N, C-alpha and C positions, 0 to 999 in steps of 0.2 A: 247715198254714198255708195259707190261701186267697190266691190272687193277687188283687190289687186291679185292677179294670178300668181301662184307660187312658181318660181323658176324651176325648171326640170332638175337642175343640178342640186337643188335643195332637198329633193325627195330622196330619202336613203334607199339604197339597194336592199334587197331582202336579207342579205348577210350583214347589213349595217355598213357604215363607212369604215374604211381602213386608213391607217396612217399614210400610206402612199397616195390615197385619194386627195389629201390636203394639198399636194403639190400640183394637182391637175384640175381641180375644180375652178371654173371661171368665176370672177367677181366675188371671190370669198373675202369677207371683211377682214381687216387686220386683226391679229391676235385671236383668231378662231381656234378653239381647242377641240380635241376629240376625246370624249370621256365615255367609256362603255359603248363605243361604236356610234355615238350620237354627236353631232356637231353642237358645240356650245359657242354661241355668238356673244361676245363680251361687250358690255356697255363701255362707252368712253370713260376713262378714269377721271375721278374727282381730283381737285387740287391737292388734298391731303395725300392721296395715293402717289402722285407724281413727286411731291416733295420728300416723302419718306423713302421712295426709291432712290432719289438723289443722295440723301443723307447716308443711307446704308451702303450704296454703291461706293461712294467716296470713302467711307470709313473702312469698308472691306479692302478696297484697293490700296489704302494708305499703308497697310501692314502686311500685304499678301506676300507669302514666300514664292520663290521662283518656280516651284512645281505646281502652282495653281494660277488660274485666271478667273476674273469675275466677268460674267455675262448677264445682260438684262434682256428679259422678254424673248427668250429663245426656248424652243420646245425640247422635250425629252421624249424619245420614243421608247415607251415602256413595254409595248407589245403591239400587235396588229390593230387592236381596237382602243389603244390608250396612247394619246399624244398630247399631254397637257403642256401648258406654257407657264412655268413658274415665273414670278416677277423678277427674281434674281437667282442666278446659279453661281456656285463656285465649282469650277471644273478643273480636271487635270490638264496641265499645259500640253502634254503630248497629244491630247484629244482635240486641240483647237486647230481649226482650219477655217480661215476667214471666208471660205466659199460655202460653208455649211449653214444650215438653219436649225439643226437639231443635234442633240447629243444622245449617246447611249447612257443608260443608268450607271454603268460601271465607271464612267468618267466623272460622275457627279459626286462631290463631297458634301455639298450643302444646297438645299432648295429652300427658297424664301417666298412666302406668300403674304401679300398685304391684303387684308380682308376689306372688301368693299360691300356696300349694301346688297348688291346683286350676286355676289360670289360667296356669301357667308357660309352656306351649307357645303359648297365644294371645298372652300379653303380650310374649314374647320374639320371636316369629316372625310369626304371622299378622296381628295388629293393626298392627304397624309396616308390613307390606307394604300393607295396606289404606290406611293413612294416607299412605304415599308415593304410591300410585296416585291418591289424592284431592288431592295437592299440599299437604298440611299441612306448613308449613315447619319446625316444631320438634317434637321428641319426646323425652320423658324417661322412662326406665324405672328404677324404684326397686326394688332388691333388698334382702333382709334378710340382713345379715352379722352373725350373733350378736346379734340384736336392735338392731343399729345400721343406719340407712339408708345405702345406697350408691347415688348417683344417677348414672346413665349418661345423658349429654347428647348428643343427636344433632341434626344440622341437615340439611335436605334439600339434596342436590346435584342440581339440576335436570338438568344435563347427563348425569349417570350414572343418573338416576331411582332414587336410593337414599338412605338416610340414611348420613351419615358421622359418626363419633364426634368430638365436640369436647371431650370430657373425661369423667373418672370422678371423682366427688367423694365423699369420705369424711366429713370433719369439717365442712367448710364448702362450701356451694354458692354459688359466685360466678361469675356469667355476665353478659354484656352483651346477649344476645339471648334472647327477643324484645324484652326491655327489661332494664335493669340490675337484677339481683337479687342479694342477699347474704343467705343463710340459714345460721345456725349449726345444723348438723345434730345437734350434741351436745345441743341443747335438748330432744331427744326424751325425755331422762331426766326432764325437769321437767313433762312433760305427763301 
């Protein structure tokens, strides 16, 4: 078996990749993220991941106030070497431009990550660290518990510079922040 040559564009420059590089690299796979100056090539999503995204997106949009919008699989430029792509974002309406592919962290009220087998470490540890450092006020992490979503809800504690848990939701996700949301998580079986 012959080794395939690595494309030149995949070899990082000595400074590491930068956020602006993502817009110019040829043949970059969809949903490629930049974490700590390194490209993260994401595996295709599993069915659970896709269905949870649909359920949460619909639920968030159902009650969204006029000053927010829900966006899926768009990036947040947290710095020159940090360009993650949360699964779902709730962003300020004034920051939405349908020609954009990224948001500034100041525009983000909520970042949601649905944990996949290949993204466990990033979604549980590294991305929340980056979101805290950027000042994103709310973070939800969704875990798969026997094909049922479990939503871990976190809020930024500015004084401690960390997220604190405000609840773990199994059958129903009912929260007041960033705005009142009530989602029946058991509806996943109907999607």
